[in-house]
Every structure is written in structure tokens, then in C-alpha cells.
C-alpha positions, 0 to 999 in steps of 0.5 A, spaced: 140 685 791 139 678 795 132 677 797 129 673 803 124 668 801 119 664 805 114 659 804 109 657 809 106 650 810 110 646 806 108 639 807 113 634 811 114 629 806 116 635 801 121 638 807 124 631 808 125 629 800 129 636 799 133 635 805 135 628 803 136 631 796 141 636 799 144 631 803 146 627 797 148 633 794 153 635 800 149 642 800 145 645 806 137 645 805 137 653 803 143 652 798 139 646 795 132 650 795 136 655 791 139 650 786 132 648 785 129 655 783 135 656 779 134 650 775 127 651 774 128 658 771 133 656 766 132 658 759 133 651 756 135 652 748 130 648 743 133 644 738 129 645 731 127 637 732 124 639 738 121 646 736 118 642 730 115 636 735 112 642 739 109 645 733 106 638 730 103 637 737 100 643 737 097 642 730 099 648 728 100 649 720 104 654 716 099 657 711 102 657 704 101 665 703 107 665 708 112 661 703 110 666 698 111 672 703 118 669 705 120 668 698 118 675 696 122 678 702 128 674 700 128 676 693 128 683 694 134 683 697 
């Protein structure tokens, strides 16, 4: 069931920018806002390269024990 949302005290510059964007996309202000919200919550799939880059950025390491656990599990099947 659709719900009505309201945002108070939006700065005029933001309103102007959204209205301009809506005009450029041939949408109403409401339709543009809904599109922005939909885009913001979309789950974007990551590639293995992106996941590796994120892991490296966070400085995460895989302990050597995990390799042994995976091999042991694999060999059992």
C-alpha cells in the first residue's frame, strides 16, 4: 500500500536542483523524488574485483586456518 511521505524545511537550493532535474527528465517533481529514492535503495551487485578491492581497503585478512577448513570440508564431499 503506497504511503505519503513529507519532508519539512528543505533548503531552496535543493528544491531548485530537484525541480531542474525533474524538468530535464520530463518528470514531475514527485516522480523525480520517487526515482531518486528508488535508485538510492537499489542493491547493486558487486563484481569479485570490487569485493576484493573493498576487502583490501578495509585491511581484512583471511587466516590460514580458513584455507584448511575449506579444504577439509571440500574433501569430505
